[in-house]
N, C-alpha and C positions, 0 to 999 in steps of 0.2 A: 368313534369314531372320534380321537382326541386333536387335537388341533394341529397338533405335526401333523398326523395321518393327514388331516385334509389337505393340508398346502402341498403334500405327497402327490395327491391324487392328482390335485392341482395343475401341480407342475408337469405333471402325466401326458398330458395332453397340450402337444404342442403344435402350434397353426405351421408349419412349414410344408405337411404334407394337405391341405387345406386350402380352397378355393379363395377368395376371395367371398366376402356377400354376406346378408341382411337371413337371409334362412337363416338355417342351425339357430341363432341365437330367438329369434323369432318365433320358431318352433319350442323351444324352451320354456322360454316365458310363457305361452299359451299353456302349458302343460302345468307352469305353478299356478296362473291365475292370471298371466299379465301384472303382474306386481305394480310395474313402472304408470297401469293408466290412472288418473285421479293425479300422478305427483306431479311439482311444480320442479322446471330443473332450471337450473344454468348452466350450459354445455361450451367448453371450451375447448376449440382445435387454433393451430398454429403450430411452425416449429419452432422458435423458443421462447421460452416467459411464460410458457401456460401453467407451470406449477403454479410459481411465486404470485401468475395472478390470480387463480384458485385458492391460490392462501389466502391472500387479501381480502377476495370477494366472500366467502366462506366466514374470517374472523370478524369484516361489517357485520353483516346478517347476523352472526353470533349475537357482535353487542349486544345491537340494536335490540337482540329480546328474541329471535325467531331461533326455533329448533335445526341443525344447519348438517345437512351430508356432505360427506369430502370425498369423493372416487379420485385417484392417481395414478399413475401410475413414472417410473418403477419404483419400487423403495430403496432404499439406505442402507438400512439396517434389520428391519424385521419386515415379515409381511404387512404385518398390522399395518400397518402407515397405507397401505394401501386403500384403508374401508375406513372412516373414519366420521363421527358424530358428536358434532360439538366442542371438536377439539381431543377426542377421544379414539385411541384407537378401539377396532373391534376385539373382544377379548376373545382367548383359546376354545371356551364354552361356548359364542354365541358363534365361531366358525362355524366348530363341530359340530352344528349343530342344523347351521342352513344347509353346512353343505351334503350334510345327510339326505338334506330334503331335498337338494335339486342333483345329487346324486342319481335316485332308479326316475326319475324321469331323462336324466342326459343317454343313459342309458339305454335307454329304450328307444331311442332314436337308431334312425336308420343310417347316419354318421357321427360318430358322437364329438360335441363341441368343444372347441379349443379350450388354450389356458382362459387363454383374457376374454373369453366366452363367459365360461362357469364364475370369473372374478366377478362380470358385468353382471349373471345373475341373483347370485348372492350381497353384488352391495346394494342391487335395485329394495330384494328381498328385506335385505337388515334396514334399508330407508323408511321402509313399508311399517317397518315394526315398531322400530322407533319412533312415528309417526313426526317424522321431518315434516317440517313448515317448509323447504325447500332446499333442494342440492344440487352440488356446485358436480361435474361430471369430467371431468379433462378429458380428449379423444387422447386413446391409444395411438394408433395412425393414423393417418390421411385424415377418411369426416366418412365421406360417403358410403363404407363400407367399412368403416366402424362399427363396432357392437355396440357401443354406447349410441349409433346413432337411431338406435330402436326406437327411441323415446317421443313422445310428440313434439309440438308445438312445443318450446321452452319459454322460458319465460326472459331468456334473452342469449345470444348468438354472440361469444364474442368470439372473433381471428386476434390473435398477437401478431409479433412479429415475425415477418416471410421469412426463408432462406430454403436453401436447395439443399435435400437431403431426404433417404428413402426413393431416389429417385430412380430404383431397377423397379419398386411397387407400384410409383406414381406418377411417370412419367419423365422426359428426359428436359420436360423445360420449366422455367419459372408457372409461364404459365398449367401447364397442366397441374405440377403441385398445387399451386390457389387451387385450379376447379375439384383436386379430391379436400380437401379442404374446404370447399363451397359446398361441399355438398349437407352439410350441417345446417344452410338455409333452408328454413321452410316455411312454405308459403304462406303469408302474415304473419309473418312476424316479428322480433324486434333484433336487428344487428348490429354488434359492434366494433367494427377495423379499426385495427391499428393504424393501419396504412404505411405510408412511405417505402412502400414496394410499388411501382408504374403497376409493373406488368398482372401485379396480382390484384390491385386498384380496379385495375379493370376491369377482373374476372367477378370480386365480390360485385362492383356497383351494376354489372349484368345482371350475373345471377340476380340480384337482391328488383331488381326493376323487375325479371321476368317475373318471378314468384310475389311478386306484391308485398315483400315482405321492408319495412322501414331499416334504413343504413343512417347509423351516428358512426361515424368518423373520429379518431380522438384525437381533440385540441390541440396537441402542444402545444405555441403560444402559452397558454395558458398556465407551464410550466415551472417555476421557477424552484432554482434548487438556493437554499441559503449556506447549506454547511455539507458537509461530507465528508467522512473519515469511516475505521475500519466498526465503529458504532451500528453505524448507520447513518442515515443523512434525515437531517429537517428542511421541508419542501415548503413552497406556498403553488398552491394548482388552483386557483382564483375562479372563484371568489376566496374559497377555504386558506386562513393563512398558517404558515408556522404548522405541518405537520410534521407528525417525527411518524418513518420510517425503522426499527430495526436490523436493516436487512444491505449490506454493502454493495457496491458496485455501482456502476454509472448506469447500469441498463436497469435495477431495480424501479428505479422512479418513474422512467417508463412505462413501466407492466404496472405499479400504483397507478398512475395517470388513466393507464386502462381500464383500471379495474374501480376509479374511482367511477370514469365513467359509463359501465357498466352499473355502477349504482343508482348512478343519475337516473337510467332508462329507467330502473328496478320500480324507482321510487315516481313516476312519473305514471306507471300501473297500480297505486296504490301503495306499495311498500312502504311501510314506515321507518323511513332512516334517518336520523337526524343528523345532524353535524357533531354534536358528541360521542353519537353509536360511531361513524368515522373514524373519529379521532381516536376512542377508545381502541377501535377495533385493526386499523393499521399500524397503532403503535405497539399489542397486543402480537403483533405477526412475527411467528418464528417457521423459517425452513431449512432443514436442515440440504448440508451440502450445495449450495447456491451460495457463493462467496463465504465461507462457515468459516470464522475464523477460531483453531484450534487450540492456538496457543499463540503465546505471546512474545517468546526471547528462546528461538529469536520464532517473529511471526512467521506459524503458518495457516496458510489456507488453501479450503478444497471448495473449486468448483465443480458442476456437472458438464462444462461447457464440453460437448460430444461432438460439433457436427461447426464447420469452417462457420458460421452465422454466431457464434457461440461463441467461437472461439478468440474469436473476432471483437466479437461488445468484451472478454473477460480480458485481453489486451490492451483495451480502452480504458474498463477498471484500472489493473493496476496503471497504467502511465498517472494517472490520475490521484491513486493511491502511496505509489513513490514515483514520482515526478526524476525523470533522472538517472534511477534507478539499476541496476538487472541482479538479476534473479535468479534461482533457484530454482528447476522444477523438475516434477517427478508426473510424469507421462506416459500415460501407455491410450490407444488408439485401437480402433477398428477400422478393420483394412479396405473395407467398403465402401467411409468416406473419404473425404476429398483432402487426403493427407497432408497434397501440396499444401492448398489453401489454408489448413489447419496449419503447417510447419511455418510460412510465412508469417502468419499473424506473433507467433511467439520467437520467434527467432530474434528477433533485432534483443526484443529485453533479455535474452537467454546466458545468464553468467557461465552455466553446466545444466546436462539434465541426466536422472535418473531414469531409463524406459523402463517398464512394467508391462505383464500380458494380462491382457482383464479375461477373464470368466466368461468368454464368450467361441461360441464355435466363429465367429466371422473375428473372430482379435487379431490383430499381425503381432510379428512374433517380437517380444523383446528384442533383440540380436538387430532384425532390420530395422525394427525402427533408430535405433542407434548408428546404425552406418549411414540411414538419410541425415540424421542432425552432425553428426561427422562429414559430410560429401560439402554439406555448409558451416563447415567450422565451428560447430556448438559440440565442446566436451562433452561427449555421452556414455554413459555406462548401464550396457542392460542389469538388471537384475529377478532374482531368482525369485523372488516374494513379496509381497508390501512392506511388511516388517521390513529387512533388508532394505531396501527404497528405501523406505523412513529417515533409517538412520542414518545412512548414507549422507540423505539430503540434510537432513540435524547438522551432522556432523560440516557438509560442506559449506551452512551458510550462514556459523559459529552466531553468538551468542546477538547481533545486532544485524543480522539475515535477513531473510525475507523466502518463504518454500513457498513452493504455487502446489500444488497437488489438482491435475484434472486430465481432461481427454475422453472419459471415458464412464456411467456412474455406476457401468459393471465393477469395478474397482472402488468406487467410494466407504462402501461397506467396510473391507479392507483396511482402508487406510484410518480408518474414522478407532477402531480398534489399535490399529499397529499404534499410533498418536496415546491411545486413552491408554497403552498398556505401560508407551516409552516414562510417563507421566509428565 
């Protein structure tokens, strides 16, 4: 099996026709010798900011001298982004070898594992093979029934910013969504919560109390921004002063605060994480597709905002970076999101919008999205492909303008490639 064949095999087993649950992943891992046993993890769930928080935690742990695994989703450019050790993506050869190990066990099962379950099994095998001291796992969807939740009590369970997303699967209220995320809270464990959402906070506090877990809520009064721009931000998180994070966007400082709080919890459990390691690690963080600057003239930003909460955060960051300015948007949305709230967040900032259809069965058609924008008084034009959209957006912005592409992570890779081709 080649790396490409391994990816094709993994992608051929989607989750839509499978009932949620942990039985399949447990059966698969048992057949593979339970590679998760004996490994140390940081487990991260939430609505937004999961990936950035994971990246910050992993970078600091690596800077502290540990061998660190990182399993995230989705990917932007290449599948291999999802499984990394010490910042290096899994190679084609290693992916193929592990897929060959997993496939016989998967195909011997009465019900074949899903794509995400296969990826989780491969990641856990890889982290064991590479001798990771600790690995950071991002929840794919929800928490309680997510394949990553097969692990034992993690070193820390982290709950990032909460919002309404995946309500068809997780439930119609914020409390329902929070209850699903709270599934990663295990008896006697340590939990870090971003906080700020009263309904969710109540759920997390109750579940922690019921399970005897120790809860630490992020104290944002410690966070003091110094400066911010397209190159990132400098900030204090008392008692740490003049930290640098090379990720633009107002929400990223809060994600960093959550990561630092989790790292403090780890330090309290004996992990050796010096202030210098914290400083170096944060300064080294790279997280593509999250308020990433793809070019400067005009400014072209790529952001993974894909739900109402994320779109509101993107709008807040754009106002901070470009006060009083309107900009050109390149937008593609999934139809099962809260499209009204997402548009409400960015329409006040939009000079004009070029719409795209993401590569997903759940995608909203570009023409339908353009019509919704036109009804709100925003000039909008549907585009057949990312390349066309990028060219038109750059022309509309001119040398001194701003383009922001957002709305769906399914578009990010195509948009990045199109910008690179234009140069």
